Structures are given as C-alpha cells and as structure tokens.
N, C-alpha and C positions, 0 to 999 in steps of 0.2 A: 526424440520421442515419437516422431511421426511414424517411422517404420514399424515399431512394435504395436502401436495402436491399430494401424491399418492391417497388419498381419492378423491380429486377434479378430478384428472386424471381418476380414475376408474369411477366416475360418468359421466364424459364426454364421455369416451369410451362406457359405457353402453347406453348412449343416442344415440350414433352413431349406435350401434348395433340394437337398437329398430327401428331407422329410416330405416336402411338397410333391416330389416325383414318386417316391416309393409308397406314399400313403394317400392315394387319391380320395378316399372317403374323408380323411381328416382335412384334406385341402378343401373339399366341397363344403364341409360343415363350417369351416372357418370363413370362407368367402361368402357363404350364404348369410352368416350373421352380420358381416359387413354391410350387405345390401339391405338387410331387414331393419337394423338399428342405426339409422343415420344420425339421429340426435345423440345417442350414446357414443357413436363413433366420433362425432365432432368433439364431444367432451374429452374423450380419451386422447384424441389428436392434440387438443388444446393443452392438456397436461404435458404431453411429450414436447410440444413446441416450446413451452416456457422453460422446461429443463434445458433443452438444447440452446435456446436463446441466451440463458444465463451463462452457460459455459462459454459460448462464443463471445459474448459481450466482455467477459473477464479477460479472455485471450486477446481480444482486439485492444483493450486498454493497455495491456503489456506491449503489443505491437506499436501503439501510438507513442508511448513514452520512449521505447527503444528508438523509434524513428526520429523522434523529436531531439533526443540527445545526440544521435548520430548526425543530425543536420548541423550541429556545432562544428563537426569536422569539415563540412562543406563551406560553412559561413566563415569560420575563424581560422581555418587551416588550409583547405584546398589541397594543393600538392605538397604542403609542408608536412614532413614526417618526423624530422628531428630538428631541434632548435638548440644552437650552441650560443650561450650568453657568456661573453668574455669581458674582462676588465677594460676600462677605458684606456686610451692611449696606445703606447707602443705594443703592449702585450696583446691588446685587441687586434691591432693590425697584423701582428705575427700569427695569431690564431686564424684570421681570415686567409692569410697567404698560405698557411699549411693546409687548410681545408680545401683550397682550390684544387689540390691534387686529386681530390675525390671525384672530380668530373670524369676521370677515365675509368672509374670503378663500374663494373658491369651491373651492379645492383643499384647504382645511383643514376637518377634522371636529371639532376640539376643541383647546383650549389649557388646560393645567392647571398652576398654580403650586404649588410645594411647597418645603419646607425640610427639610434632612437633615443628620445628623451621624453620624460613626462612633461606635459604642457597644459595650458588652459586656453580657452578661446572665448571671444565675445562677438556676437553678430548683432546687427541692428535692423532687423526686418521692420519695415514701416516706421523707422526712426526710433524704435524703442529697443534698448539693449537687452539681449538674452545671453546669459553666460553658461559656459560648460566647463567645469573644473577638471573633468576626467578626459584628457586627450592624450593620445600618443602621436608624437611628431616624428615622421620617418624620413630618412634620406637614403635613397637607393638608386641603382641604375635601371631606368625604365626599360631599356632595350633588353637587358639581361632578364629582368622580371617577366617580360613577354615570352621569353624562351624557357623560363624556369618550369620544369616538369611538364612541358607541353605535350609530351607523348602520352601522359596519363589523363589529359583533359585540359580545359581552359584554366590557366593560372590565376585568372581573376583580376589582373592588373595590366592592361594594355594601353596602347596609344602612346603619343609622344610625351616626353618629360615636360613638366610645367616650366615656363620661362621664368627668369628672375622676377620676383615680385608677385608670382602666381603660385597657387597651391591646388592640389586635387584633394577633395574630401570624399570620404565614404558615406553611404546613405545614413547610418546611425548618427554621425556627427552633423550632417546637413539637416537631418530631421530635428535633432535636438536644438540647433541654432536657428531653424526655419530659414535656411539659405538655399540658393540655387546658383546655377552658372551665371557668372558675371557679377555676383554680389561681393561685398567687401567683408573680410573677417579680420579681427585683431587677434594675433597669437602672442602668448607670453612664453617665450623660449628662454629658459634659465632665468626666469623672473623678469625679463625685459620685454616690453611690448613692441610689436611690429605689425604693420598693416599689409594685407595681401588681397589679391583678387582671386576669386574662385574660378579656376579654368574649367573644371567639370566635376561632376559627382559620379562616383563609381558604385555599382551595386555591392552590397555586403556579401562578397563571394571570394573565397580563396585568399590571395594575398591582400586584397582590399579590406578584408575583415580580420587580418592577422593581428595577434597581440602577444602578450606575455603571460597569459593564463586566465584572462577574463572571459566570461561568456559572451559579452557584447563589447566590442572595442570601437571606440570613436577615434578614427584615424585621420590624420592629415599628412599628405605626401608633399614634400618640399622640393624646390628646384635644386639641382646639384650645387653643392657648396654653401647653401643657405644655413644649414645646421652647423657646419664647421665654423662659419663666420660668426654666428650667434654665440657659439661656445667660446671662441677666442675673445670676443668682446666681454663675456662674463667671467673669463678666467676659469672656465669649466670644460669638461669633456663629455661627449655623448657616450652612451653605452654601445658596445659593439655586439651585433647579433648576426649569426650566420645560419641561414635556413638550408636544409638538405631535403631533397625530394627523392624518394625511393622509386625504383622501377615498378610500374603498375599504376592503377587508378587511385582515386581518393581513398578508398577502403582497401584495395588490393595491396597497395604499397606498405600498409601497416604490418603485413606478414613478414617483411624483411627487416623490421625494426631492430631486433636483437643483433642480427649480423652487421647491419650498417652502424649501429651504435658502437659495436666492438671495433669496426674499422676506423670510426671517427677518433676514438681514444688512441688507437695505434698511430694514426697519422699525427695527432697532436703532440705525441711524445712528451717532452718535459712540460709542455703547456697544459696537459690534461689536468694537472692539479690546480690550474688557475681558471679553468673554464667549466661552466655547468652544462652538461649534455642532457637535455630534456627530450622526452619522447611524448609530446602532447597528444598526437593523434592516437597512439596506442592507448593512452590513458582515457581519452574521450570515448573511444569505441568500447573499451572495457567497462567504463562507467555506464555507457548506454545499455550494454547487456545486463549489467547488474541492476540498473534502475528499472528496465523493462521487466526483467524476471521478478524483481521484488514487488513492483506495483501489480503486475499480473497475478502473482501468487496471493497478494493481499485481497484483490477483488475475487479471485477464485475461492479463497478461504471464505469470504463473506458470502459468495454465491453458493458455496458447498451446502449451506443450510437450506437454501432454496432448492438445490438439486435433490437433497434428501427428501424435502417436502414433495417435489415432483414425483420422485420414485414411489413415495408412500401413496400419492394420489393414484398412480397406476395400480399399485397393489390393492388399494381399497376398491377401485372400480372392478377389478377382476374377481376379487372375493365376492362382491355383490352379484356380478354376472354368474359366478359359479353357484351361488345360493339360489338365484332365480331359475337357473337351468338344471337344478338338481334332479327333478323327476325325469327330464329328458336325458340327462347323463346316466341316470340309473337304468333307463330302458335300453340305451345303446350298449351299456355294459352287460345288461342281462341277455341281449341277443348275441353276445360274443365279442364285442370290441375290447381290445386290451387296454389296460390303463395307459400304457406308453402311447397308444394312438390318440387317446383322449388328451394327454399332455401335448402331443404334437398339434392337435387341432387348436387348442387354446394358444399355444406358442405362435403358430402361424397367424392367427387372428391378431394377437398383440403385436407381432413383428410388422404386419401390414400397417397397423396404426402408427407404429414408430417410424416406418419408412415414409409414410405420407406426411409426417411432421417435419422432415429434415429441411426442405426448402423454405417453408415459412419460418422455422426456427433460425435458419441462417440469416434470413432477411431481417428478422426482428433483432437478432443478436448484433448484427452490424450496426443497426440503428441505435441500439442501446450503447454500444461502444462509441459511436459518434456523439451521442448526447453527453456521455461522461467526459469525452475529450473537450467538448465546448465548455462545460462547467469547470473542468480542471484547468483550462487555459486562464479563466478568470481567477481561480484560486491561486495558481502559481504566481500571478502578478503580486499577490500578497507576500510571497516569499522573496521578493526582490532584494538583492544585496547590492547596495551602492548603485542602483539604477540598472543592475544586470540581473536578468531573470531568464528562466527556461521558457522558451516559446513552444507551446504545444501545437503540433501539426498532426492531424488525423492520418492514420495509416492502418492498413489491414493487409495481412499476407495470406497467400493460399495455404500455407502450412497451418496457420491458426484456424482457418475455415475447415480444413480437413480434420485437424485434431478435434475441434469442437464438435463437428458432426459425428465423428467416430465415437467420441466420449459419450455424447448424448444417446446415440443408438445403443452402445454397449450397456449403459446404465438402464435404459428401457428394456433391452433384451434380458438382462440379468433379473430385473424386478419381475418381468412377465414370466420367465421360466420358473423362478422360485415360487411364484404364486400359483402357476399352473400345476406344479408338482403338489403343492399343498391342497388345492381344491379338488384334485383328482383322487384323493384318499377319502373314501366314504363307504358306508355299508350299502350295498346295492338295494336290498329290500327297503331299508329305511329311506333311501333316496327316492325310490319309486312312490312310496307312500307319503313323502314329504314330511317325515318325522324329524324332530330335533335330534342332534347328535347325542349319542350316549356319553355318560360321564367318562372322563379320561381313565384309561387303564394304567397300571403300574408300568414303569419303563422296562423294556426287554433287557435281558442279561447282556447282550452284545452292546446295546446303547449304553447301559450302565457302566460296563467295563471301559469302553472307549472314552466316555465323558469323564469318568473318574481319573483315568490316566491323563487326559488333557488338563483337568483341574489341578492335579498335582504338578504337572509340568509348568503350567502358567504360574502357579504359586512359587515354584522354585526359581523361575526366571524373574518374578516380581521382586524377590528379596534383594538381589544386587542392584536391580534397576532403581528401586526406591532409595536404597542406600546411596547411590551415585546421583540421585535426582535427574535421571534420564527422562526427558519431558514426556514423550509419547508413551513409553513403557510404564512410567509411574502411574499414569491414569489407566492404561489399557489392561495391563497384566492382572492386577488384582480384580478388576471388573470381570474379565474373562474367566478367572479362576472361580469366582462366585457363580457365574452363569453356568459353567461346565459342571459345577457341583450340584446343580439343581436335581438331576435324576437320582443321585445318591440320597439327597435330602428327602425326596418324595417317598423313599422306602420307609422313612421313619416318621414323617410329619405330614399333616394334611396339605393339599395343594395350596389352599388360601394362605396358610401359615408360611409355606416355603416361598411363595411369590412375594408376599409382603416382606419377609426377612431378606431375601436376595435383593429386591428392588431398593428397599430402604438402606441396605448396606452399601450398595453401589452409589446411591445418591449421597449418603454421608461421606463416603471416601472421595467422591468427586468434589464435594464442597470443602472438605477438610485438607485435601492434598496440598493446596497452596499454603496452608497454615503450618503443616508439618514439614514440607519440603519447598520453601519459597523460591529456591533456585531453579525450579522447573520452567520458569518463564524466561530464563536467561538463554534464549535461543533465537536465532533469526527465523527459524522454521515456523510456518503458520499452522502446521498440522495439529500442534498441541491444542490450539484454540478450537479447532473443529471437533477434536476428540472430546475435549472438556464439555463443549456445548451439547454435542449429541448424547453423551452419557448422562448429563444432567437432565436433559429433556426426556429421553426415553425412560430412564429409571423413575423419574417423578411421575410420568404419565402411567406407567405400569403400576406404580404404587397407588395412585389415585383411582385408576380404573378398577383395580382389585378391591378397593374399599369404597366404591361409590355408594353402596347402601348405607354405610356409616355416615358418609358426608351429607346425604340428603335427609338424615333423621331430623335435623332442626327444621326442615320444611314439612315435616309430617302433618302438623296441624293444618297447614294450608292445603296440602294434598288431599287430606281426608275430608275436606269441606264438602257437604252434599249440595254442590252448586255446579252450574255450568263451567265456571272458572276452575273449580277444583277438579272436575272431570277432565278438562283440557290439560291441566297441569299434570294429572296422573298419566295421561296418554303421552305427554311430552317427555316425561321421565322414564316411562316404562320401556320404550324401545332402546334408548341408549344403555339402560341397565341390562337389557336382554341380549344386546349385541356388543359385548365388551371389545372385541377385536376391531370392529368397524369404528366404534366410538374412539377407541384408543388411537387408531391410525389418524383420524381427523384431529384429535387433541394434540398429537405429536406435531403435526404440521403447524398448528397455531402456536403451540408452546415454543417450538424451535425459533420461529421467525420473531415472535414478540420478545423472546428472551434476548436475541441478538440486538434487536432494535432498542430495547431498554438498556442493554449493556453499552451500546454506542452513545445513547442519550446521557447515561450517567458519567461515562468517561469525558464527554464534552462538558458536562457540568463541573466535573473535578478540575478540568483545565481552566474554565472560567473562574472558578472559586479560588484557584491557586495563583492566578496571574499577579495579584498584588504582592504575594510572597516572593514570587519569582523575580519581579521587578526589584524588590528590596534586596534580595540576595545577589542579583546580577549587577546592580548599580553601586551599592554601598554609598549612596549619596551622590554619585556622579550622574550628570544629566546629559553630557555631550561626549561623543567620541570624535576626535579630529584625526583625519588622515591627510597627509600632505607630501609634497615632493621635497625630500631632504636636500637635493641639490639647489633648488630655488629658495627654500626657507633658510638654508645655511645655519641651522641651529639657533637662529634668532627668534623664531616664532614663539616658543614658550615665554621668553622674557617680554616680548611685545604684548602678549596677552595679559601678563601680570601687571604691566605698567601702562598699557594703552588706554584708549578711550572707554573701554568696557570694564575698567578695573572695579567699578562699583557693582557690576553685575556678576563678576566672576570671583568666587571665594577661594578656589584652589585650581592649580594647573599641575598635572602629573605627566611629565614627558615619558614616553616609552621608547625603548630601543627595539628595532625590528630587524630580522634577518630571515631569508628563506632557508629552509632545511628539509631534511628527510629523516624519517624515523621508522624503526621497526614497530610492529603492532604488539603492544603489551598484552593484548587479549588473545594473541596467537590465532587470529581468524584468517590471516593471509601472510604469505611470505614476501609479498611485494612491498617495497618501501612506500611509506605514506608521505605525501606532501605536507609539510608543516610550516606554520608561521611562528617562528621562535620570537618570544617577547621577553625583553628584559625590563624588570621593574625596579625603580629606585628603592633603597633601603627604607622600610617602614612607611612608604607612601600609600600603599593600597591595603593597609591592615584591616580595613572594614569589610573587605570581600571575604566571604565565608566558605567553609568546606563541609562537605557531607561526610567525609571520612578522613582521618588523620593517622599518620604513622604512630605506633606505640612510643610513648615518651614525649610526644608533642601534645601537651595538655590542652592547648587552646589554639585558636586561629592565629593569634599574634605570634605564637611560638613557631608556627609553620613559616610565616613570612620572615621571621628572624633566621630560621634554618636556611632558607633560600639565600639570604644575604650573606650568611657566614660560610656555607658549604656548597661549592660548585657542583657537587654530585647530585644535588637534589633538584627536582623539577616538580611542577604541579600541572595537571591536565584536567579536562572535564570528562563527564561520564560518556559523552558522545564521541570521544576520541576513537577514530577508526571505524565508526559506525557507518554503514552504507544504507541505513533506512530502518524504520520501525523502532520499538523501544530499545534503549541502549542496554538494558539488562545490567548484570554485575560481572563483567568479563575480566576486570582487573581491579586492583586496589592498592592502598599504600604498602610499600615494600616491594612491589613488582618492579621490574626493570624494563628499560627500552634502550635501544642504541640510536643515538642522535648523530646525524652526519651533515657536515657542511658540503653541499654539492660542488662548490667552487674548488675547495682544497682537497676534498676527499677525506678530510680528517673525521674520525668517528670517536665518540665517547659513550660509555655506558652510563646511563642516568638512573637514579632511583626515584620512584614516585613517592614524594613526601606526603601528598594529600590529593584528594579528588575534589575539585571545585563544586560547590552547590550549583553554580551556574557560571559558565565561562563566556557568556555572550559578548561581554565588553572586550574580550581579547581576540575575537574573530575579525579578520580583515574587513574593512568597511568600504572597499573600493572596487567591488565587483569581481573579486578573485573567485576561483572555482569553489563550488560548495564542498569539495572534498579536500580542502586545506584545513588542517586542525591546529589549534594553538598549543604550543608548549611554553610554559611560563617558567622563568628562572630569574635569578638575581642579575642586576645589570653588570656587575663585575664578571660573572660567569659567562655571560653572552659575549662580552668584549674579549675575554680570554680565548674563547673557542672560535669566534667568527671574525675577530679583528676588525678591519675597516669595513667589512660587509655589514656589521651591526650599526645601523644608522637611526637617528631620531626621526622617524617617519610618522609618528602618531602621538596623541596625547589624550588624557582624560580630563574633563572639566567639571567642576562643581559650580553651580550658579546660586546666586543669592535668592532670598524670598521675594516673590513677586515678579521674578524674571521668567519670561516664557522661553523655554529651550528652543522651540520651533522658530520663534522670531529671531532670537540671538543666532541660531544656526544660519539663517538666511543672511543676516548682517555680516557674519564672519566670512561666509563664502564669497560675498561680494567684495569685501575689503581685502581679503587675502587671495584673490583670484590668481595673482602672479605666482603664488606658492602652490597652486592646484589644490587648495584646501577643500576637503569634503567634510562637512559637519553633520553627524548623525545623531539626532535626538534619541537617546538610548531607550527611554521608557516607551515612547510612541512606536519605536521600531519593534520592541518586544511585544507590545500589545497588538500591533498589526500582524505579526507572525502568529500569535495565539489566535487571532480572529481567522487567519487563513487555516490554521489547524482545525478550528471548530467548523469552518465551512467544509473542510475535507471530510469530517465525520458526517456532516449533513449529506454530502455526496454519497458516501457509503450507505447511509440510511436510505437514500433514494434508490440506489442500486438494489438494496435488500427488499425494497417495497415490491419488487417482482415476486419475491418469495411469498410475501403476504398475499399477493394476488393468487398464487398457487393455492395457499391455504383456504382462501375465501372461495375459489373455484372448487376446491375439494369439498367444502361444505355444501355448495350448491349442487355438485354432482351427487353427493350422498342423499340429499333431499329429493332430487329428481328420481334417483333410483328407488328411494323409499316410497314415493308416490306410486310408482309402477308395481313395486313389490307388495304393497299393502292395498292394492286396488280393491281386491275382493273384501278385505277386512273393513275398508272404509265404506264399501257398499252395504255391508251388513249393519254397521253402526248407523248409517244414514237411514236404512230401512227400519231400524229399531227406534228412530225418532231423534237421532242426533242432528242438530242444526248445522248448516254449512259453515257458519261462523265459528262453531266449536271445533270443527275439523281444521279450519284455517288457523285458528288460534293455537291449536295443539302443535301444528307443524312449526309455526313461528316461535313458539316457546321452546320447542325441542332444539331448533338451531341456536336460539339465544342461550340455552343451557350449555350446549357444547362450546359455543364461541366464548361465552363469559368464563367458563372454566379454563379454557386454553389461555385467554388473555390474563386472567388472574395468576395462573400458574407460571406463565412466561414472565410476567412482571415481577413476581416475587423472586423467582430464580435469577432474573437479570440484576435486580437490586442487591440481592444477597451475594451473588458471585462477584459483582463489581466491588462491593465492600470488602470481601475477603482478599481480592487482588490488590485493592488500594492499601489495605493494612499490611500486606506481606510481600508484595512484589517490589523489587528495586526499581522497576520502570516508573513508579509514582514518587520516588524519592525527590524531595525538593518542592513538591506540590503540597503545601501545608495549609491550604485554605479550608481544610475540613472536608468531610464527606457529605455533599448535599444530595438530598433526594429530590429529583426534579419532578415534583408532583404535577405541576402544570403540563409539562411536556408529556409525561407518562399518561396523564389523564386525557390529554388531547389525542394521543396515539390510541389509547383504549377506546375512546368514544368513536373515533373514525373507523377503527377496525370493527367495532360492534355494529355501527350503522351500515357499513359495507356488507357485513354478514347478513343482516336483516334484508338488505336489498337483494342479495343473492338468493334469498329464500322466499321472497314474496311471490315470485312466479310459480314455483312448485306448490306453495301453500294454496294459492288461488286455484291451481289446476286440481289439487286434491279436493277442495271445497266444491268444485264444479262437477265432480264425478256423479253420474246418474246411477242411483242405487240398482235399478232393475238390470241395466246393462252390466254393471260391475259384478253383481252376484252371479249372473249367468255366464259371463265371458271372462276368462282369465287374463286375456291380453287384447 
C-alpha cells in the first residue's frame, strides 16, 4: 500500500510545485494570507493535525498488535520452524532417527529431538507452598540445543546440562512459583513427586519458551535420563517431539516452511501417518498479520468518522474564507485573473497549511497509538485463557508513519481542492458589491444528461447488489442513484422538495437496509459500517438543514418575545438559517461522532444486558471446567470426583474425550486448515446446552444431542468457528459440511453440521492453547472411531450444589489434584471476565473516537471565531443602535448551543435507532437475549460533556464579539 500512496502524493506535490512556479501571483496571494491570518492559520493547521494524528494512531495500533503477536515467535519458538510430534515408544524413536537425516538438507539449519510430558510443580518461597499445574517437563541434549539453528540467531537454551537432581526453569515458571537459582522445586512427573534443585533460570526466548501450542509455556528442563526414569517407574512413556529449524533467522526461516514440511513427510516415509507435522511459526506469523490488519482496520474504521469530520472542518474554514474574501476575489477577477489562477491560490494556501501539520500530526498520532497500546495491554489481560494471554508491546514502523502522513495530506489536499473549485464560482459584479448569491438556476443539459446516465447505471448495479446482500454496494448504490437523479428531479420539482425527498429516501434506505437484507453485516470488512454511518449522518443533516425553519416553529413564541432574550435568540437562530451549508457542515461533524459514540455505548449495553443469558446458554448448569493430564489421571479422576471428599458439593461430573484435529473452514473464508479441539461428549450428558440453529428434522436441542450419539457424520460447532476477529456473522449453518482430519494418521472424514451452538465457551481448551483453536463437538463413539487412542479423557464438566462457591472449589481441586496437572476454570466468572474485557475494549474505542469529537468542537469554535470576524461591522451597527454587550455575547453562545444541541440530539437518535435495527436483524447479536437497553445515563453524560465543551469553545469568540467597539467596527472592515 505504501508505493501507491506515495506515488499519488508525489504527483500531487509535483502539481503544486508547478502551480507555485508558473503562477507567481497566485503564490504571492497564498503566502501573504498565511502571514496575515496567523490565528486562522493555526486553526486550519490544528484541523489537519488531528486528521493526520487519527490516521497514524490507527495504523500504529495495527503495528503494535502485529509486533506483539510476532513476539510469540521469538518467545515460544525462536529457531523452531516445524514441530513433529510422534507417538511414545519405539515409533517415536524411529521418527527421531529418520528426521536426523534432515541435518544434511540445505534448507535445514538444525534438527533437535526431545521428550516431553505434562507435569505440575510446587515451590515454597518463604516456606509457603505455591503451586503451578501447567508445566511442560522436557528432556533434551543441551549441547545439541546450543547448536540448534545457531546460524539464524541465539537458540535460547545454552549452558551445560543440569546435573542429576537439578533442573533448569524458564522465567514464566520461575515467576509463577517465585523461585530462583538454588531454590528447591517439587515436580510431579507422571503423577509421582520428586524434589529438585534449581540450577539456573533461563529467559523466555527461543527453546527456553518452546511449547506445544500455548502462548506462554512454563518449562522445566531435566537432567539427561530423569524423564525416562520417571516414566519407567510410572509404567508410562513421554511424548516424542522433534524440532526442525529452517535456514534463515526467526522470521526469515518461515518462508521455507512449505518446502521443508514436504521434505519432512518424505523422510518419514511410512511413519508420516503416525506423526503430526506442525508449522507453528508459520501459523504465528500468519496470525500476527491477520490480527494486526484486523485491529488496525477496526481503529481506522472508527477513526474514519473523525477523519471525515476533519475534512469537513477544512471545507468549512475555506468556505468561510472564500465568503470573507469575496469582494477581493471579485476585484482580482475583474482586473483579469483567471478562475484557474484563483483556484491555484486557494489550493496553495491550503496545501501550505496541510504540510505544516504533518510533523505535529505524526507526533500526536504516535502518542495516541502508544496510549491505546497501554490500555489494550490491560484489556488483553482480561482475555487470558488458562493463564496464557497476549502480551502487548508498543511498536511503530516507518511504513505506517509514511502511509499515515500521505493519507492525511491527500485527504487535506482533496478537501481543499474541491472547496477551492466551489468558492471560485461566483458572479464578479455580485462579489465586488458583496451581494448574496442568486437563486440556483436549472441544471445545464450536459450535467442533466451525465447525472441521469449515472443514476440509471447505479440503479442497475444496485438491483443485483441488493439481491445478493453485497455489503458496501447495498448501501451505496441506491444512495448514489438517488443523488445522481437530483438534477433530473429539479426539472420537475422545487429545490426544497427535491432535497427533502432525496435526503429522506437515502436516510430511510440506510436505516431499513439491515431489516430487508440482514446478511449485509456478514462480512469481516469494516467499510460497510463507515458507509452506513456516513450516509445516515449526511442524509439526516441535509434533511434537517433544509427544513430548519419548520423545526424552529415551536420556538416561535419565544423568538418573537419583545425582550432582550428574545432578540438574542432571534440573532442566534438567524445566522444558522441564513448559512445552511456552513451550519450543515458543522452539524455533520457533531452528528457523525456522537452517532458512533452512542452506537458503541449501546453495543456495550447490549453485551452487559445479555451476559446472564450467555452464561445460562454456555453453562447449562455446569459451573467448572476441568482440564488435566490424562497420563497422570489415568481415567480415575471422574470417579474420584464423584466419590471423593467433595461428593456433597458436586452434583454431576461429565467427562469429555479430547483429541487434536484439523478442519476445513465451513464458511469458505480460507483454504488453510484450521486447528481444532475435537471434543467427544457422552450420550445424553450435556442435553441442557442449547443451539441457535438446528438441522431441519431435529425438532429440539435434545434431538441434536441424540443425533450426535447415533450418527458419526454429525458434529456441532459454535458461531465463532474459523473467525479471526470481529462479529462472527452468519457464514455457515446446519447442513453445511467440513472436512475433519486427524493430523497423526492423516485420516479425513466429511462431517455435516447438525446445529450451531448458542455458546460453545465450555468446549474451548482451558489450558492456554492458542486462541485460534476451535472446538468441534461430536459423540464419544464417533471420536473414538476416528481418532482411536489419541482420543483421551483430558477434561470434564462439573455441576456444583447450592451454596458451593465454584471459585473456592476450583482452588481446592487444583491443590488436591496437582499430580494430575488439573486446571479448574469457574465457567461463569471466566465468561463474565471476558465480557468485562469486551466492554473495556469498547470504552477504548470510544476514547479513540473522542479525538473526532475534539475535531467537531474545534470546528464549532472555528466557525464562531470566523463568524465574529465576518460580522464585525454588523455587530458594530447593532451596538451603535443600542444593543448591549451581553446581548451580543448571549446571541453567540445561544447560536453555538443551537448547533451543538441539534447535532447531539440527531447523532444520539440515529445511534440508538441504528443499534436497535442491527440488534433486531444482525446475526452478530444472536445469543444476546438480555433485551435492548437504552443507556440513558451514559448517553446523557456524553451529551452533557459534549454540550459543555462546545460552550467552552465558544466563550472566547462570544466575549471577543461583545468587546467590539462600535466606532471602530463600523469604520474598519478588518
């Protein structure tokens, strides 16, 4: 994207240079105005600064998330590009032996064999026990590890191997247990405890942070032979893992992933069906790009409304400048200056303002991005899964700085050029005499023919677009067709009627489109929301501006009062009515920003109101999810829970079978296989968990669970399956199919979606697995038939009795079952914590959008500053006729209050109405059944703060107007 933007910017700057060189008079006029109007210049620059800052801030947010996810590759992978997980025992040793031949491959920089098992640990800092149930215990050759992938950088695990009775910890595990070098740690290997001394603590980097799919791995590295001895004593076997490092650095090696993966499968030969070949680094870097692009696009979408407001501010300022300089422009045109030279003068002046705003805009934008990163780091802590969370690290790239600056300049140039062309069209004599513009004439034949052709074209394009629910075109094409039809309508109808009809029709279509075509929101693109918001705000403002006199009729009795207040009120209303374009541009700024702020407030309210229903749908009465090591638990854990010391507290235990798998995307968003957590449920055990959609013929939820038990072709998934962020939409449904694959055996089966879960949160892994692992739920007989011995009882769902605290019971179970590496997750509190994090994220977006509100308030302040200068002589005459200073001051304050209040009310109404229509018709809100709350308190506080800030922005101009001395104002124009 960088090259096209810079090319367009270079062409624009070259054109400006040509104008400046070839039109010296235009250049002198432009730069003279810069020197004369320093206050106005500062206001224009301020508007451009905010627009550029918002763009750069959004791009920096994308950079930060991209960088943060990419850091996982450095922390948990380092030189590891491919990971081959083989069965335990002889098959695992055979896989490691075959893969050692890859060491001679030109694309491979190292091969490292290791053994691993899930373990748990206890430390006693200060004599008090601290437990950690999520530990990976590794046994590998430290000398080989030090050489592994060393040509691409530090492998992350160096130094001598620990001696017998000693271990090496990585930083996350040492931090969790609060241990350091020389301390003693108790490890449960295969369920049996052993005491070891900590030899050293390694930074979480490369091999020291490696794992089997988690974001944060708590690793302990054992002395040679320790894991084998523990396995023999327990009658078990550790898992065999072989790491492969590609030629190149941490990120560069990922480019060879496809080729090396093919080589691995070739070398494995017949063992390829027994081993799983994973490409974790390729997946991490892919997820980093997707996450960075998605979040950057989200903030750019939110910022787009502020950018539009900033562009309108520039337009408004230049329209006012044009009106102020109308006599001057009329005289220079009368003495022979061409209109193109006048356009050049204004464009050069505006371009100078825009160029002066670049560096401050970049600095503020980077600061905004940093602030968002700091707050986002706290929010992502709320999305922790099993103690594993995404750690946000601030980052900014030169590409984003250049892109943001280029976009900011191009937006400003476009707004200034369009405004310059508009204000240069005037009658020379009327301009010299400072007469108001003549009523609009009928459209010319050329314009009529072109606009009619465009209207017909847009209408023809709109028909299939609406029929197919194409998001952007469904909104845009009908609106453009109506807009292009305006010249033709003006031939038959009065201007007021045409404007009202077109604006009202566009507004009605914008609001009703989600009702008629609810699938328009089933897209990951953010552009549809920008188009919807912009069309709603612009059409509503045009409709209101063209009917202002009707709207103020209820105030007529107050306006007609023969008092000082009545006179101030008439003055306050008169100017907005007399300048509809200027008033409308300011109204759009307010309406756009308040609209989106209210929209975010209402969505946050819907989430909060629906959390109880989500908890009910997700839990079906279950209160705890347990995840544990099946090797250590040995299938005994469910029975112990039913008959153990907590029998009175536990009313039901439902064991689940688990197996890793891969699946195609039933929504056809990607051709890449999706990592899945395949879950097998016992017959009839989870019948209380509900579905949002069911296959035809399955009359109720119980019938769905019965179908899963009876027919191995059926599976159920949740609405977020395959989603990479944002609303899930309605990408698939019952009857659609997916291909499920066992990565160990390579066996694939086509499955039919029997139903879509109302909420599948209880089936997501609870031990820190990657956030892009999606559950596929089937019957327990079906999972055994497909995955064989790989389907193990590694999790369970618990119901607790009345009066039992799930949080307290979770802590007790984790302590008692530490040898089984049990992790107990209170389901309800986990769901509520994630909802709280979602609400905080909406607050973050509202804070980012507050910059746009600042643009709107600044715009109102600019309008009032310019109004004081423009009406200087009028104010002098009024003061000379006996008007008191406080009347003038009051009229200016009431004028700004009138505009601000109108924009706030219009934006609030549109925000609430649009959110209600989306809530009623969009699949994104399915499952949130807490009703539609109107957040009166939050909206009222937002309106009050905006109104108060608007008044503060106007106090200065109002005081300045009241202080004008009549004698000087009447005699001197400036």
